[in-house]
C-alpha positions as CSV (number, residue, x, y, z in Angstrom):
1,M,88.9,97.0,150.0
2,L,90.6,99.4,147.6
3,F,88.2,100.5,145.0
4,D,88.2,102.8,141.9
5,T,85.7,105.5,142.2
6,Q,87.5,108.1,140.1
7,K,84.6,108.6,137.8
8,E,82.0,107.8,140.3
9,T,80.2,110.4,142.3
10,H,77.8,109.8,145.1
11,A,74.9,112.1,145.7
12,F,73.5,112.3,149.3
13,S,70.1,113.2,150.4
14,N,71.2,116.7,151.5
15,S,72.5,117.4,147.9
16,I,76.2,117.1,148.9
17,V,78.2,115.4,146.1
18,S,81.3,113.5,147.0
19,M,84.1,112.3,144.6
20,S,86.5,109.8,146.1
21,H,90.2,109.4,145.4
22,P,90.9,106.2,143.2
23,A,93.0,104.6,145.9
24,S,90.9,105.3,148.9
25,F,89.6,102.6,151.2
26,I,86.8,102.1,153.7
27,S,87.5,99.2,156.0
28,S,84.9,96.9,157.5
29,Q,84.9,94.9,160.8
30,D,86.2,91.9,158.9
31,D,89.1,93.6,157.1
32,Y,92.7,93.9,158.2
33,L,94.9,97.0,157.6
34,S,97.6,95.0,155.7
35,K,95.1,94.1,153.1
36,Y,94.8,97.7,152.0
37,L,98.3,99.0,152.6
38,R,100.2,96.2,150.8
39,E,98.5,97.3,147.6
40,I,100.0,100.8,147.8
41,D,103.2,101.6,146.0
42,W,105.0,103.8,148.6
43,R,107.5,104.9,145.9
44,K,104.9,107.0,144.1
45,A,105.2,110.6,145.1
46,D,102.3,113.1,145.5
47,E,99.6,110.4,146.2
48,C,96.9,110.7,148.8
49,Y,95.0,107.8,150.2
50,H,91.9,108.5,152.3
51,F,90.7,106.0,154.8
52,T,88.2,105.1,157.5
53,S,89.2,102.5,160.1
54,N,85.9,101.2,161.4
55,G,87.7,100.2,164.6
56,R,90.1,97.8,163.0
57,F,93.4,99.8,163.2
58,A,94.9,102.8,164.8
59,L,97.7,105.2,164.1
60,H,100.4,103.1,165.6
61,D,99.3,100.1,163.5
62,M,99.6,102.1,160.3
63,L,103.0,103.5,161.2
64,I,104.4,100.1,162.1
65,H,103.0,98.4,159.1
66,I,104.3,101.1,156.7
67,A,107.7,101.2,158.4
68,S,108.0,97.5,157.9
69,R,107.4,97.9,154.2
70,I,109.5,100.9,153.4
71,G,112.6,100.0,155.4
72,D,115.1,102.2,157.2
73,A,112.3,104.4,158.5
74,N,112.6,107.5,160.7
75,C,109.4,108.3,162.6
76,I,107.9,111.2,164.6
77,V,104.4,110.8,165.8
78,S,102.0,113.2,167.7
79,S,99.0,112.1,169.6
80,F,96.6,113.1,172.3
81,N,97.5,109.8,174.2
82,L,99.5,106.6,174.1
83,S,98.3,103.1,175.2
84,V,100.4,100.5,176.8
85,I,99.6,98.2,173.9
86,A,100.8,100.8,171.4
87,A,103.9,101.5,173.4
88,K,104.8,97.8,173.5
89,M,104.2,97.5,169.8
90,F,106.5,100.4,169.0
91,I,109.2,98.7,171.2
92,R,108.8,95.4,169.4
93,A,108.8,97.1,166.0
94,W,112.0,99.0,167.2
95,D,113.7,95.7,168.2
96,K,112.8,94.2,164.9
97,G,114.6,97.1,163.1
98,F,111.6,98.7,161.5
99,F,112.7,102.1,162.7
100,K,116.0,103.9,162.3
101,S,114.7,106.8,164.7
102,L,111.5,107.2,166.6
103,A,110.2,110.1,168.6
104,F,106.9,111.1,170.3
105,V,105.0,114.3,170.8
106,L,102.3,113.7,173.4
107,N,99.7,115.7,175.3
108,A,101.0,117.3,178.5
109,Q,97.5,117.8,180.1
110,K,96.6,114.1,179.9
111,K,100.0,112.8,180.7
112,S,98.9,111.1,183.9
113,N,96.3,109.1,182.0
114,F,99.0,107.2,180.1
115,A,101.8,107.2,182.7
116,D,102.2,103.4,182.4
117,A,102.8,103.7,178.6
118,I,105.4,106.6,179.2
119,K,107.3,104.4,181.6
120,L,107.7,101.8,178.9
121,I,109.3,104.2,176.4
122,D,111.0,106.6,178.7
123,G,114.7,106.7,178.0
124,K,114.3,104.7,174.8
125,F,112.9,107.4,172.6
126,P,112.8,111.2,172.6
127,M,109.6,112.5,173.8
128,V,108.1,116.1,174.0
129,F,104.9,116.9,176.0
130,T,102.8,119.9,175.0
131,N,99.2,120.8,174.6
132,I,98.4,118.8,171.5
133,H,95.4,117.3,169.9
134,A,96.9,116.6,166.5
135,K,97.4,113.0,165.4
136,V,100.1,113.1,162.8
137,G,102.6,110.4,162.0
138,L,105.7,111.1,159.8
139,L,107.7,108.3,158.2
140,W,110.7,109.0,156.0
141,N,114.0,107.6,154.5
142,D,116.2,108.7,151.7
143,K,113.5,108.0,149.1
144,Q,110.1,108.3,150.8
145,F,108.2,110.9,152.7
146,I,104.9,109.7,154.2
147,T,102.5,111.7,156.3
148,I,99.5,110.2,158.1
149,V,96.9,112.6,159.5
150,T,94.1,110.9,161.3
151,T,91.4,111.4,164.1
152,G,92.9,108.2,165.6
153,N,95.4,108.3,168.5
154,L,98.1,105.9,169.6
155,S,95.4,103.6,171.1
156,S,93.0,101.1,169.8
157,N,89.2,101.5,170.1
158,N,86.0,100.5,168.3
159,N,85.4,104.0,166.8
160,I,85.3,104.8,163.2
161,E,88.4,107.0,162.6
162,R,89.1,109.0,159.5
163,G,92.3,110.2,157.9
164,F,94.6,110.3,155.0
165,I,98.0,109.0,154.1
166,S,100.1,111.3,151.7
167,T,103.3,110.7,149.9
168,A,103.6,114.3,148.9
169,K,106.9,116.0,150.0
170,D,105.3,119.4,150.5
171,I,102.8,118.0,153.0
172,F,105.5,116.1,154.8
173,D,107.7,119.2,154.9
174,F,104.7,121.2,156.4
175,D,104.2,118.8,159.3
176,K,107.8,118.1,159.8
177,K,108.5,121.8,160.3
178,W,106.0,122.4,163.1
179,I,106.9,119.2,164.8
180,D,110.6,119.9,164.7
181,E,110.0,123.3,166.3
182,L,108.4,121.4,169.3
183,F,111.7,119.4,169.8
184,N,113.8,122.5,169.3
């Protein structure tokens, strides 16, 4: 659930003090991603939303959900791997018109581990294979610039994943630059 902890600090037993962003969320096993993301105003610039997934959603779920909300979205995503389920979800989202463009940066060393997923998207979307472990999703249109940085890949699992979603143009530009260099 979204919660306001702007004035709340949490002291841990090892004396670390944490202050949370007011729009951050920690999911539980009973929550769904759209519950949190529908409350975010994507038109607001320079916002940062921290999250944990608790096994309920992955990078592809977030990208597709946000693309469906902002409309006319371009997307580039980097990941260590790509599951068949995620590949099929991207294809369905593409067919529904959620994406104006879609491209992938995937790990070259583990390519054989997700060969079936690659076959599904090969020829449909641009792909680059390199030694990458970064999990970054970029979504943009004429008005919005969204960056997702997460520990989660383009595959679902029961692990707790951690990340943030930013609407800051400078963060988007940083990631867009290094990803564009991989394509060029």
